[in-house]
Structures are given as C-alpha cells and as structure tokens.
N, C-alpha and C positions, 0 to 999 in steps of 0.2 A: 605876410601870412597865406601862402598855398594852399588849395587843398586839390589831392587828386583827383583830377577829373576820367570819369570813367566814360568810355568812349561809346557812342548809343552803336555808330555802326561796326559793331563786329566781323569778323569776316564770318563767322557762324552766322549772326543775324543777316546778313548779306546773302548767304547762299538759302536761308528759308526764304526770304522771300523773293529770289530768282526761282525757287520750286515751285513758293505759290501764285505766284503769276504765269510760268510755265503750264503749272495744271487748269488753272482758269482758261487759258487759251485752248488747250487740249480741248477741255470740255464746250468750248464756245464753238470751236469746228465741229467737234461731234452730234452736237446738237444742232447744228446748222446744218448735216450732212443729212440727219432725220427729217426734217423738218419738209415739208410737199413743196417743192421749189414749183409746183406747177401754179401757183398763185403769184407770182411774180411777176411784175411786167415785163415788157420786152425790154426794156430802156436797162433795168436793172439786169438780165441775163448777157447783156453786149453781145458779143460776136462769138461765144461759145458754143452756142446749136449747131454754129455754122462748122466748128473744128469737131464736133461731138458728131454731124450725121458724115464729115470726111472719113473720119475714124471706123464709126462703125460699116461704112463702103466699104473700105480698103480693108476689114478685119473678115468680110463677108466674101472677098475678092469678086466683086462685082466692081471692076474700073468700068466699066462702060456708065453707070450711074452716077458717077462722078460729077458731071456737070453738069446732070440732066434736072432741072427744077422739081419735076413731080417727085423724083424720088428722096430728095434734100425734105421737101413739102412732105412727105408720108413720115419718115426718121424723125423731123423737129417738132412736129405736132402729135407724134406717138410719145413721146419726152416731153413735149412742153403743148399739152391742150389749151392753154391760154392763148397762144401765139394766134390761133384760129387762122390758119392760112396768111398771116404776115411771117414769113421767112423768106431767108436769103439765098441764096445758092452758094455753091462752094468756088470761091475762084482765086484760091489760092494753088500753088503747083502740085503736082501729082505727089512730088517726093511728101511733101506735108502733110498728107492724110497717111501714106506708109508711115511716117516718125509716128504719127498720135493715133495710128492701130490699136496699141495696148490699152489704149483709154477707152476704146470700145469694151473692155471683158468688165470695166464698172457701169454701175446703171449712174445715170446722168446726173444725178444729186450727189455721189460723193466724189463722180468724176470732174466735176466743177471747182472743188475746192481742191 
C-alpha cells in the first residue's frame, strides 16, 4: 500500500525561501551601512581605510598627497575617529587609487560594503 507522498520542497517553496534569504541579507547590509562604523576597532576595519583615503585623494586630484602620511592621517581620522592617529599610509601603486576614486563618492560606511 503506497501513499502518494507530497514533496515538501516544491519549486514554489524553494523560490519563496530564496526570496526570504535574499531579503534578510539585503536588510542586514542596509542596517550595517547605517550604523556608526567609528565604534569599530582598528582590527575589524582591516585595510579599507587605506584604500578609502587613496580613493579620496585621487578623486580630489591631490596626487602629491597620495603617499603623504599626514594627508592619509587626516582623511582616515575624519572618517574613523576611533583610529586616533593609528593609521597606515597608502602604499599601493597610484593606479589603484585612480581605480578606487569612484568609491570616494560614497560615505565611508556604505563604501565599505
């Protein structure tokens, strides 16, 4: 005696689950972008402040400041006050800063995601 078994994972249910997961991920990214990233530790930020400061310098056309420690310090401390002077200079080739320049159009928190 066989009973017709109804499949639990129908295509409709699977797509519904995919949409729910995508919505939760988008909501998490949105909420993370809204929070104040200045409370994060320097370790959690990684090397993104280095890339961001290079992008800002390239966007503003101040190529003479790209490898200047003071310029990098001012930009990184303005975006992340929690660094308190513990910054790293931009050490990548200049073309990296030029490629990242559109990133400087965003605020530092959304640009990081």
